[in-house]
C-alpha positions in Angstrom: 24.4 -213.5 -56.9 23.0 -210.5 -54.9 21.5 -207.5 -56.6 23.9 -204.6 -56.6 21.6 -201.8 -55.9 24.3 -199.1 -56.2 25.4 -200.3 -59.6 21.8 -200.5 -60.8 20.7 -197.2 -59.3 20.8 -195.6 -62.8 18.3 -198.1 -64.0 16.3 -197.4 -60.8 16.2 -193.7 -61.9 15.4 -194.5 -65.5 12.3 -192.8 -67.1 10.4 -196.1 -67.2 11.0 -196.8 -63.5 10.4 -193.1 -62.5 6.9 -193.6 -63.9 6.4 -196.9 -62.2 4.0 -197.6 -59.3 7.0 -197.6 -56.9 7.3 -193.8 -57.1 3.6 -193.3 -57.1 3.8 -195.2 -53.8 6.6 -193.1 -52.4 4.6 -190.0 -53.4 7.4 -187.6 -54.4 10.1 -187.1 -57.1 13.2 -189.1 -56.0 16.5 -187.5 -54.9 19.6 -189.6 -55.7 21.6 -189.1 -52.5 18.6 -189.3 -50.2 17.5 -192.5 -51.9 21.0 -193.9 -51.6 21.0 -193.4 -47.8 17.5 -194.8 -47.7 18.4 -197.9 -49.7 21.6 -198.7 -47.7 19.7 -198.5 -44.5 16.6 -200.4 -45.6 17.8 -203.0 -48.1 14.9 -205.4 -47.3 12.3 -202.7 -47.7 13.9 -201.7 -51.0 13.5 -205.2 -52.4 9.9 -205.4 -51.1 9.1 -202.1 -52.9 10.7 -203.4 -56.1 8.7 -206.6 -55.9 5.5 -204.6 -55.1 6.2 -202.4 -58.1 6.7 -205.3 -60.5 3.6 -207.1 -59.1 1.4 -204.0 -59.5 2.7 -203.5 -63.1 2.1 -207.1 -63.9 -1.5 -207.0 -62.5 -2.1 -203.8 -64.5 -0.8 -205.4 -67.7 -2.8 -208.5 -67.1 -6.0 -206.5 -66.7 -5.2 -204.5 -69.8 -4.7 -207.7 -71.8 -7.8 -209.3 -70.4 -9.9 -206.2 -71.3 -8.6 -206.2 -74.9 -8.2 -209.9 -75.7 -11.7 -210.4 -77.0 -12.1 -210.1 -80.8 -15.6 -209.0 -81.9 -16.8 -210.1 -85.3 -20.0 -209.2 -87.1 -21.7 -211.8 -89.3 -25.0 -211.3 -91.1 -26.7 -214.5 -90.1 -26.5 -217.0 -87.2 -25.7 -220.7 -87.9 -28.5 -223.2 -88.1 -26.3 -225.6 -86.2 -22.7 -226.4 -85.2 -23.4 -230.1 -84.8 -21.1 -231.5 -87.5 -23.9 -233.8 -88.9 -26.4 -231.0 -89.3 -24.5 -227.9 -90.4 -26.2 -226.2 -93.3 -24.4 -222.9 -93.8 -21.0 -221.4 -94.3 -20.8 -219.7 -90.9 -21.8 -222.9 -89.2 -18.9 -224.8 -90.8 -16.5 -222.0 -89.9 -17.5 -221.9 -86.2 -17.5 -225.7 -86.0 -14.0 -225.5 -87.5 -12.7 -223.6 -84.4 -14.0 -226.4 -82.1 -13.7 -229.6 -84.1 -10.9 -230.6 -86.6 -10.9 -232.6 -89.8 -8.1 -234.8 -91.1 -7.5 -232.5 -94.0 -8.3 -228.9 -95.0 -7.2 -226.2 -97.3 -4.9 -223.8 -95.6 -6.0 -220.2 -95.8 -2.6 -218.7 -96.3 -0.9 -221.2 -98.6 -4.2 -222.3 -100.3 -2.7 -225.8 -100.2 -4.3 -229.0 -99.0 -2.7 -229.8 -95.6 -2.9 -232.3 -92.8 -4.8 -231.1 -89.8 -5.5 -234.0 -87.5 -3.5 -236.0 -90.1 0.2 -235.6 -90.0 0.2 -234.7 -93.7 -1.7 -235.4 -96.9 -2.2 -239.2 -97.3 -0.3 -241.5 -99.6 -2.4 -242.8 -102.5 -1.9 -246.1 -104.3 -3.9 -248.7 -106.1 -4.2 -252.5 -106.5 -6.0 -255.0 -108.6 -8.9 -255.0 -106.1 -8.9 -251.3 -105.1 -8.9 -248.3 -107.4 -7.7 -246.1 -104.6 -5.9 -246.9 -101.4 -5.6 -243.8 -99.2 -3.2 -244.2 -96.2 -3.2 -241.7 -93.3 -1.2 -241.1 -90.2 -2.9 -239.5 -87.2 -1.2 -236.6 -85.5 0.4 -237.5 -82.2 -1.1 -236.4 -78.9 -4.4 -235.2 -80.4 -7.0 -234.9 -77.7 -10.5 -233.7 -77.0 -11.7 -230.9 -74.6 -12.0 -233.3 -71.7 -8.4 -234.5 -72.1 -9.3 -237.9 -73.6 -7.1 -238.9 -76.5 -8.4 -238.8 -80.0 -8.0 -242.2 -81.6 -8.9 -244.4 -84.5 -12.2 -245.3 -82.9 -13.3 -241.7 -83.2 -12.3 -241.6 -86.8 -14.2 -244.8 -87.5 -17.2 -243.5 -85.7 -17.1 -240.1 -87.5 -17.0 -241.7 -91.0 -19.7 -244.2 -90.1 -22.0 -241.4 -88.9 -21.3 -239.2 -92.0 -21.9 -242.1 -94.4 -25.3 -242.9 -93.1 -28.2 -241.0 -94.9 -30.4 -241.1 -91.8 -27.7 -239.6 -89.5 -26.2 -237.1 -92.0 -29.0 -236.3 -94.3 -27.3 -233.4 -96.1 -23.8 -234.6 -97.1 -23.7 -238.4 -96.8 -23.4 -238.7 -100.6 -19.9 -237.2 -100.5 -18.6 -240.3 -98.6 -20.3 -243.1 -100.5 -17.1 -243.8 -102.4 -15.5 -245.2 -99.1 -15.9 -249.0 -99.3 -13.7 -250.0 -96.4 -11.6 -248.6 -93.6 -8.9 -250.5 -91.8 -6.4 -249.7 -89.0 -2.8 -251.0 -88.7 -2.6 -253.9 -86.3 0.7 -252.7 -84.8 0.1 -248.9 -84.9 -3.4 -247.5 -84.4 -2.2 -244.1 -85.7 -2.0 -245.6 -89.2 -5.2 -246.3 -91.0 -6.4 -246.7 -94.6 -9.4 -246.0 -96.7 -10.3 -248.3 -99.6 -12.3 -247.3 -102.7 -13.3 -249.2 -105.8 -13.8 -245.8 -107.6 -11.0 -243.7 -109.0 -11.8 -240.0 -108.4 -9.4 -237.2 -107.9 -11.4 -235.5 -105.2 -11.5 -238.7 -103.1 -8.3 -237.7 -101.4 -9.8 -234.4 -100.2 -13.2 -235.9 -99.3 -11.7 -238.8 -97.3 -10.4 -236.2 -94.8 -12.9 -233.3 -95.2 -15.2 -233.9 -92.2 -15.0 -233.1 -88.5 -13.7 -235.9 -86.2 -16.0 -236.0 -83.1 -15.7 -237.9 -79.9 -17.4 -241.3 -80.0 -17.9 -241.0 -76.3 -20.1 -237.9 -76.7 -21.9 -238.7 -80.0 -22.4 -242.5 -79.4 -22.2 -243.2 -75.7 -24.2 -246.5 -76.2 -21.8 -247.5 -79.0 -24.7 -248.1 -81.4 -22.7 -247.7 -84.6 -20.1 -250.3 -83.6 -22.7 -252.9 -84.5 -23.0 -251.7 -88.2 -20.6 -252.0 -91.1 -20.2 -249.2 -93.7 -22.3 -251.1 -96.2 -25.1 -251.5 -93.8 -25.2 -247.9 -92.9 -25.2 -246.7 -96.5 -28.4 -248.6 -97.1 -30.4 -247.0 -94.2 -32.4 -244.4 -96.1 -35.5 -244.0 -93.9 -36.8 -244.7 -90.4 -38.5 -247.9 -91.6 -35.2 -249.3 -92.8 -33.8 -249.6 -89.3 -35.8 -248.4 -86.2 -32.8 -248.6 -84.0 -30.8 -246.2 -86.2 -33.9 -244.0 -86.5 -34.0 -243.6 -82.7 -30.3 -243.0 -82.6 -30.5 -240.3 -85.3 -33.0 -238.5 -83.0 -30.3 -238.5 -80.3 -27.8 -237.0 -82.7 -30.3 -234.2 -83.6 -30.7 -233.4 -80.0 -27.1 -232.4 -79.6 -27.6 -228.7 -80.5 -25.1 -227.5 -77.9 -27.2 -224.5 -77.1 -27.5 -225.5 -73.5 -24.8 -224.8 -71.0 -25.1 -228.3 -69.7 -23.8 -229.9 -72.9 -20.7 -228.6 -74.5 -19.1 -230.1 -77.6 -15.9 -232.1 -77.1 -13.7 -231.0 -79.9 -10.0 -231.3 -80.6 -9.7 -227.7 -81.9 -8.2 -224.7 -80.1 -11.5 -223.2 -78.9 -14.4 -224.3 -76.7 -17.9 -223.1 -77.0 -18.9 -220.5 -74.5 -22.1 -218.4 -74.6 -24.8 -219.4 -77.0 -28.0 -218.5 -75.3 -29.5 -216.4 -78.1 -29.7 -216.1 -81.8 -27.5 -213.0 -82.0 -24.2 -214.1 -80.4 -21.8 -217.0 -80.0 -18.6 -216.9 -77.9 -15.6 -219.1 -78.3 -12.8 -219.3 -75.7 -9.3 -220.5 -76.3 -8.3 -223.6 -74.3 -5.8 -223.1 -71.6 -3.6 -226.1 -72.3 -4.5 -227.0 -75.9 -2.6 -230.0 -77.2 -1.9 -228.3 -80.6 -0.4 -225.1 -79.2 3.2 -226.4 -79.5 3.0 -227.4 -83.2 2.7 -224.8 -86.0 2.5 -226.7 -89.3 -0.2 -224.5 -90.9 -2.8 -221.8 -90.2 -5.1 -224.3 -88.4 -2.6 -224.5 -85.5 -2.3 -220.7 -85.0 -4.5 -219.6 -82.1 -3.6 -216.2 -80.8 -7.0 -214.9 -80.0 -8.0 -215.5 -76.4 -11.7 -215.1 -77.1 -13.9 -214.8 -80.2 -17.3 -213.1 -80.0 -19.4 -213.5 -83.2 -22.4 -211.2 -83.4 -25.2 -212.0 -85.9 -26.9 -208.9 -87.2 -28.6 -209.0 -90.5 -29.4 -205.3 -91.0 -26.5 -203.6 -92.7 -27.2 -200.1 -91.4 -27.3 -201.3 -87.8 -24.1 -203.2 -88.3 -22.3 -200.3 -89.9 -23.3 -197.9 -87.1 -22.0 -200.4 -84.6 -18.8 -200.8 -86.6 -18.2 -197.0 -86.6 -18.6 -197.0 -82.9 -16.0 -199.7 -82.6 -18.4 -202.2 -81.3 -16.9 -204.7 -83.7 -13.3 -205.4 -84.6 -14.1 -207.1 -88.0 -16.9 -206.9 -90.5 -17.0 -208.5 -93.9 -19.5 -208.5 -96.8 -19.8 -204.7 -96.6 -22.0 -203.4 -99.4 -19.9 -201.8 -102.1 -21.7 -198.4 -101.9 -21.1 -198.3 -98.1 -17.5 -199.5 -98.6 -16.7 -196.6 -100.8 -18.3 -194.2 -98.3 -16.1 -195.6 -95.5 -13.0 -195.1 -97.7 -13.8 -191.4 -97.7 -14.5 -191.2 -94.0 -11.3 -190.0 -92.3 -12.5 -190.6 -88.8 -13.3 -194.2 -89.7 -9.9 -194.8 -91.3 -8.2 -193.7 -88.2 -9.6 -196.7 -86.4 -10.0 -199.2 -89.2 -8.2 -200.5 -92.3 -10.3 -201.5 -95.3 -9.4 -204.5 -97.3 -10.7 -206.2 -100.5 -10.5 -210.0 -100.7 -10.6 -211.6 -104.1 -12.9 -214.6 -104.0 -12.8 -218.0 -105.6 -15.8 -218.5 -107.9 -17.5 -216.1 -110.3 -20.8 -214.7 -111.6 -21.9 -215.7 -115.1 -24.7 -215.1 -117.7 -26.1 -218.4 -118.7 -27.6 -219.3 -122.2 -30.2 -221.9 -122.6 -29.1 -223.8 -125.6 -32.5 -225.6 -125.7 -34.0 -222.4 -126.9 -34.3 -222.4 -130.7 -32.4 -219.2 -131.4 -29.8 -219.7 -128.7 -28.6 -222.9 -130.3 -26.6 -220.7 -132.7 -23.1 -219.7 -131.5 -23.2 -216.5 -133.5 -26.3 -215.2 -131.6 -24.6 -216.1 -128.3 -21.5 -214.2 -129.3 -23.6 -211.2 -130.4 -25.2 -211.1 -126.9 -21.8 -211.7 -125.2 -20.3 -208.7 -127.0 -23.3 -206.6 -126.0 -22.9 -207.1 -122.3 -21.3 -204.0 -120.8 -19.2 -205.7 -118.1 -17.3 -202.6 -117.1 -20.5 -200.6 -116.7 -22.1 -203.3 -114.6 -19.0 -203.4 -112.3 -18.8 -199.6 -112.0 -22.5 -198.9 -111.6 -23.6 -201.9 -109.5 -20.5 -202.9 -107.7 -18.9 -199.4 -107.5 -15.7 -200.9 -109.0 -15.4 -203.5 -106.3 -15.2 -206.5 -108.6 -12.8 -207.8 -111.3 -13.7 -208.7 -114.9 -12.6 -212.2 -115.8 -12.9 -214.4 -118.9 -12.7 -218.0 -117.6 -13.7 -219.9 -114.5 -10.7 -219.0 -112.4 -9.6 -215.8 -114.1 -6.3 -217.3 -115.2 -6.5 -216.8 -118.9 -4.0 -217.5 -121.7 -3.8 -215.4 -124.9 -6.0 -217.8 -126.8 -9.2 -217.0 -124.9 -11.9 -214.9 -126.4 -12.4 -211.8 -124.4 -16.0 -210.9 -124.8 -15.8 -207.3 -123.6 -18.5 -205.0 -124.8 -17.9 -204.1 -128.5 -20.8 -202.8 -130.6 -19.0 -203.6 -133.9 -18.4 -207.2 -132.9 -21.9 -207.6 -131.5 -23.4 -206.3 -134.8 -21.0 -208.5 -136.9 -22.2 -211.7 -135.2 -25.8 -210.6 -135.2 -25.7 -210.1 -139.0 -24.1 -213.5 -139.4 -27.0 -215.0 -137.4 -29.6 -213.0 -139.4 -28.1 -214.3 -142.7 -29.1 -217.8 -141.7 -32.4 -217.0 -140.1 -35.4 -215.4 -141.9 -36.7 -213.8 -138.7 -34.2 -211.4 -137.3 -36.6 -209.9 -134.7 -35.5 -212.0 -131.7 -37.5 -212.1 -128.5 -35.8 -213.5 -125.4 -36.4 -213.6 -121.7 -34.0 -212.8 -118.8 -35.0 -214.2 -115.4 -33.8 -213.5 -111.9 -34.8 -214.4 -108.3 -37.0 -212.0 -106.4 -35.2 -209.8 -103.9 -31.9 -209.8 -105.8 -31.6 -206.2 -106.8 -28.2 -206.6 -108.5 -29.5 -209.3 -110.8 -32.6 -207.2 -111.6 -30.4 -204.2 -112.4 -28.1 -206.3 -114.6 -31.2 -207.4 -116.5 -32.2 -203.8 -117.2 -28.7 -202.9 -118.4 -28.7 -205.9 -120.7 -32.1 -205.1 -122.0 -31.0 -201.7 -123.1 -27.7 -203.0 -124.6 -29.5 -205.7 -126.7 -31.9 -203.1 -128.3 -28.8 -201.9 -130.2 -28.7 -205.2 -132.1 -32.5 -205.6 -132.5 -33.0 -208.1 -129.7 -36.2 -207.7 -127.6 -35.4 -208.8 -124.0 -38.2 -209.1 -121.4 -37.4 -209.4 -117.7 -39.1 -212.0 -115.5 -39.0 -212.3 -111.7 -39.6 -215.5 -109.8 -39.6 -216.5 -106.2 -36.4 -218.5 -105.3 -38.1 -221.9 -105.3 -39.8 -221.3 -108.6 -36.6 -219.8 -110.1 -34.7 -222.9 -109.2 -37.5 -225.1 -110.6 -37.5 -223.3 -113.9 -33.7 -223.4 -114.1 -33.6 -227.2 -113.6 -36.4 -227.6 -116.1 -34.6 -225.6 -118.8 -37.4 -223.0 -119.1 -35.2 -219.9 -118.8 -33.6 -218.3 -121.9 -31.0 -216.0 -120.2 -30.2 -216.1 -116.5 -27.5 -214.8 -114.1 -26.0 -217.3 -111.6 -23.0 -217.8 -109.5 -20.4 -220.6 -109.0 -18.4 -221.1 -105.9 -15.1 -223.0 -105.8 -11.8 -223.3 -103.9 -8.1 -223.6 -104.7 -8.7 -227.3 -105.6 -9.6 -227.8 -109.3 -13.4 -227.9 -109.2 -15.3 -230.8 -110.7 -17.6 -229.2 -113.2 -19.2 -232.5 -114.4 -22.5 -231.8 -112.7 -22.5 -228.3 -114.3 -21.3 -228.9 -117.9 -21.5 -232.6 -118.7 -24.3 -233.6 -121.1 -25.6 -236.2 -118.7 -26.3 -233.5 -116.1 -28.8 -231.7 -118.3 -31.8 -233.3 -116.5 -31.5 -233.3 -112.7 -28.0 -231.7 -112.4 -26.8 -228.1 -112.6 -26.4 -228.1 -116.4 -29.0 -225.4 -116.8 -27.6 -224.6 -120.2 -28.6 -227.7 -122.1 -24.9 -227.9 -123.0 -23.8 -231.3 -124.5 -20.5 -231.1 -126.2 -18.6 -234.4 -126.8 -15.1 -232.8 -126.4 -16.1 -231.1 -123.2 -17.7 -234.3 -121.9 -14.5 -236.3 -122.6 -12.3 -233.7 -120.9 -14.6 -233.7 -117.8 -14.4 -237.5 -117.6 -10.6 -237.4 -117.9 -10.3 -234.8 -115.2 -12.3 -236.8 -112.7 -10.0 -239.8 -112.8 -6.6 -238.0 -113.2 -4.8 -238.1 -109.8 -1.7 -236.3 -111.1 -2.1 -232.6 -110.2 -0.1 -231.2 -113.2 -1.8 -233.5 -115.7 -5.2 -232.7 -114.3 -4.5 -228.9 -114.5 -3.5 -229.2 -118.1 -6.8 -231.0 -118.9 -8.7 -228.3 -117.0 -7.0 -225.6 -119.1 -8.2 -227.3 -122.2 -11.8 -227.5 -120.8 -11.8 -223.8 -119.9 -10.6 -222.9 -123.4 -13.2 -225.2 -125.0 -16.1 -223.7 -122.9 -14.9 -220.2 -123.6 -15.2 -220.8 -127.4 -18.4 -222.8 -127.2 -20.0 -220.2 -125.0 -22.8 -222.0 -123.1 -22.2 -219.4 -120.4 -20.5 -216.0 -120.3 -18.1 -215.6 -117.3 -18.6 -212.0 -116.2 -16.8 -211.1 -113.0 -15.6 -211.9 -109.6 -17.0 -209.6 -106.9 -14.7 -208.8 -104.0 -15.5 -209.4 -100.4 -15.2 -206.0 -98.8 -13.9 -206.0 -95.2 -13.0 -203.7 -92.3 -10.4 -204.6 -89.7 -9.8 -202.7 -86.5 -6.3 -201.2 -86.4 -6.0 -202.6 -82.9 -5.9 -206.1 -84.5 -2.5 -207.7 -85.1 -2.0 -210.2 -87.9 -5.3 -209.3 -89.5 -5.3 -210.8 -93.0 -7.8 -211.3 -95.7 -7.8 -214.5 -97.7 -9.4 -215.8 -100.9 -10.9 -218.8 -99.1 -14.3 -218.2 -97.6 -15.1 -216.5 -95.2 -12.0 -214.6 -96.2 -10.4 -214.4 -92.7 -9.0 -216.7 -90.0 -10.1 -215.3 -86.7 -7.8 -217.4 -84.5 -4.6 -215.9 -85.8 -5.5 -212.4 -84.8 -4.8 -210.7 -81.5 -4.8 -207.2 -79.9 
């Protein structure tokens, strides 16, 4: 069907087309009758001009999109590595997560455990021989950056490398529960993990590691000659010289050189990484996962992600104000409040607060003679001015909570500052103790100004109930050593978690008093029993009920006082589309944003 130029002349004279490059080309304001005569006489030229106009418009639009497609993000520190076997920090895991993919992960938006390279969460069963049988199905058409298909051999290699202490020195203990791994003879997309241990986090852990290409990480197929059991036992170079040499090869894969790029199945490829202050990731042109959208991990709208690593806050904020970044998180509370009052800044950026998982707490050392008494711990708890701490030190950018996850029922004790309650419990303690002049210490790690300030506030508060609190500062290594040795009376610490029920065994169980993170010397038979039940309960609802009982028990026993949950304070450019903050660290998903 031919284009009827007379019928469509009104469109030709529309405001949009009047401003198009066609009329810039003609060089004058069009006259309808003159143009009609011109078009009847020069039909071919008319169509050429239309095509030229559209082509110029498309080129201009493409240039505009190209110039604004890069999303610039500020982070405070650079990753030590993005090699999946040597990642040591949060930002390293996050960047690697744009390049590589795990079988399972927690979706930022839904906060649910979802399948990434796996089609879905695995099915779990048991038998007389195996406490847990975890069955997976690999997602169809998954492939690496070079186009090679991702298959069971890559999954087998990845778990072997992760399970060997010499290859993965930092996280190998998480995978020791895997006793065997088998693939279906008729369908290699179906595979099964077997474990003789029953543990509720085994489902998550069985899929929580990046699947890498065996062809890149093990070109000589070294690990094919070892079983899982053999690899678990290789603790040092002397145990197996061949694995020792191979582990050196793994360490050499830093990906900092342009000549070696990681082969990942994720939406992005590593671009520039030639310095300590910037990493660039570019979206793959024909990514295999672009046509499926089961969860956040398959949303990849950003064409390019530039991560800038600048530790100095003042420098970062100045760059943000100049729109050198599109996104910045972990803004100090004082600066965040100032930005909220800056109208020029708010024209270009929107400020968001992200509630985090985890909490800050005041720990009591129950090994200390006086702190063994619950009444004294309650007297201290009712003396802590939580609202004052939040307002003065966090400028209101934190929420006061009572239990581990802030989801309290009416039966919880709410230890908000109350002088009468503090005095009541101190008097009850004094009635059982001849010496009512109590001397305690509060310790913090050097360089943490907030913890120091909280100690000073607590020191003044405890004077009201006749408790003398001295404040001690230690370097980080010494602070940790004293924590583990149970040498600190009162201390401030933090606990990080996720949407999955956390395993608090290493923090609260009596057997974790020496060598674990039970810095409190807390050994309660009821809590111990609840912790043990939680670890082997695979039913989510039953486990959540046990967890509620544990939270209530700890709230009443008071080995620690849950204080607050600080917000992550963030700024997003208003040019960004679909810019969301999430509770899961690092509180944003860069790939879903665009301009």
